[in-house]
C-alpha positions in Angstrom: -1.5 -24.2 -3.7 -2.5 -26.7 -6.3 -6.0 -27.1 -7.7 -6.1 -30.7 -6.2 -6.3 -29.2 -2.7 -9.8 -28.0 -3.5 -11.0 -31.6 -3.3 -8.7 -32.9 -0.6 -10.8 -34.1 2.4 -7.7 -34.2 4.7 -6.9 -30.5 5.1 -7.9 -27.9 7.6 -11.0 -25.8 6.9 -8.9 -22.7 6.1 -6.9 -24.6 3.5 -10.2 -25.9 2.0 -11.6 -22.4 1.7 -8.4 -20.9 0.3 -8.1 -23.7 -2.2 -11.3 -22.6 -4.0 -10.4 -18.9 -4.1 -6.7 -19.4 -4.8 -5.3 -17.5 -7.8 -5.0 -13.9 -9.0 -8.6 -13.4 -10.1 -11.1 -15.5 -8.1 -11.5 -13.1 -5.2 -12.0 -10.2 -7.6 -14.6 -12.3 -9.5 -16.3 -13.2 -6.2 -16.4 -9.5 -5.3 -17.9 -8.5 -8.6 -20.5 -11.2 -8.7 -21.5 -10.3 -5.2 -23.2 -7.2 -6.7 -25.3 -9.3 -9.1 -25.2 -11.4 -12.3 -22.7 -10.5 -14.9 -21.9 -11.5 -18.5 -18.3 -12.6 -19.2 -17.6 -9.5 -21.3 -18.7 -7.3 -18.4 -16.3 -9.1 -16.0 -13.4 -8.7 -18.4 -14.1 -5.0 -18.8 -14.1 -4.5 -15.0 -10.9 -6.5 -14.5 -8.2 -5.1 -16.9 -5.5 -7.6 -17.6 -7.8 -10.6 -17.2 -7.7 -12.7 -20.4 -10.7 -14.5 -21.8 -8.9 -17.9 -21.4 -8.1 -17.2 -17.7 -11.6 -15.9 -17.1 -13.2 -19.0 -18.6 -10.9 -21.3 -16.5 -11.6 -19.4 -13.3 -15.4 -19.4 -13.8 -15.4 -23.1 -14.7 -13.5 -23.9 -11.5 -15.7 -21.7 -9.4 -18.8 -23.4 -11.0 -17.3 -26.9 -10.3 -16.7 -25.8 -6.7 -20.4 -24.7 -6.4 -19.7 -21.0 -6.0 -21.0 -19.8 -9.4 -24.1 -20.5 -11.4 -23.8 -20.4 -15.2 -27.0 -19.6 -17.1 -27.1 -19.8 -20.9 -30.0 -18.1 -22.6 -31.1 -19.7 -25.8 -30.9 -16.6 -28.1 -28.6 -15.8 -31.0 -25.9 -15.0 -30.2 -25.9 -17.1 -27.1 -26.1 -15.1 -23.9 -24.2 -16.4 -20.8 -24.7 -14.9 -17.4 -22.8 -15.8 -14.2 -24.1 -15.3 -10.7 -23.2 -16.4 -7.2 -24.9 -19.5 -5.8 -26.1 -19.4 -2.1 -22.9 -21.3 -1.3 -20.8 -18.6 -3.1 -22.6 -15.9 -1.2 -21.7 -17.7 2.0 -18.1 -17.7 1.0 -18.3 -14.0 0.1 -19.7 -13.3 3.6 -17.0 -15.4 5.2 -14.2 -13.6 3.3 -15.5 -10.1 4.1 -13.7 -9.9 7.5 -10.5 -11.0 5.9 -11.0 -8.2 3.3 -11.5 -5.7 6.1 -8.3 -6.9 7.8 -6.4 -6.6 4.4 -7.6 -3.0 4.1 -6.5 -2.2 7.6 -3.1 -3.7 6.8 -2.8 -1.6 3.6 -3.7 1.6 5.5 -1.0 0.7 8.1 1.6 0.2 5.3 0.6 3.5 3.7 0.9 5.3 7.0 4.4 3.9 7.5 5.6 5.2 4.1 7.8 8.3 4.2 5.9 11.3 2.8 6.9 12.3 -0.7 7.3 16.0 0.2 
C-alpha cells in the first residue's frame, strides 16, 4: 500500500486505518508507545533491526497522521520524547481485537506443525 492512501478520502474505512499503520515497524511502535512515552533510543533498543533512519521516518509519518506526539525538551543535549495522542490510543484500542485474532492464528499454526520428536 502506498503512503498516499493515508490521505485518500475515497477508500473504505479499513483501508484508511491500515494505511496509517502499514509497514514493518508502525504496529510495533504503536504497541510500545501504548505503555507510555519513550525516547527514540529506547524504541530502537526495544526493536532490534530498526534503523535510526526508518524509526525517524515512521515516527514522522505517525506524527503527521495524528497518532504520535513529539515533545522536545530544551536541554542540552536535546531530549525528544514520543507518546501516543488520544487519536493514537483510539487506534491502539481498535487494533487490539485484530492482534488477538493474529495470536489465535499463530497458535493454530503452531498446533498444526508436526512435533520435532
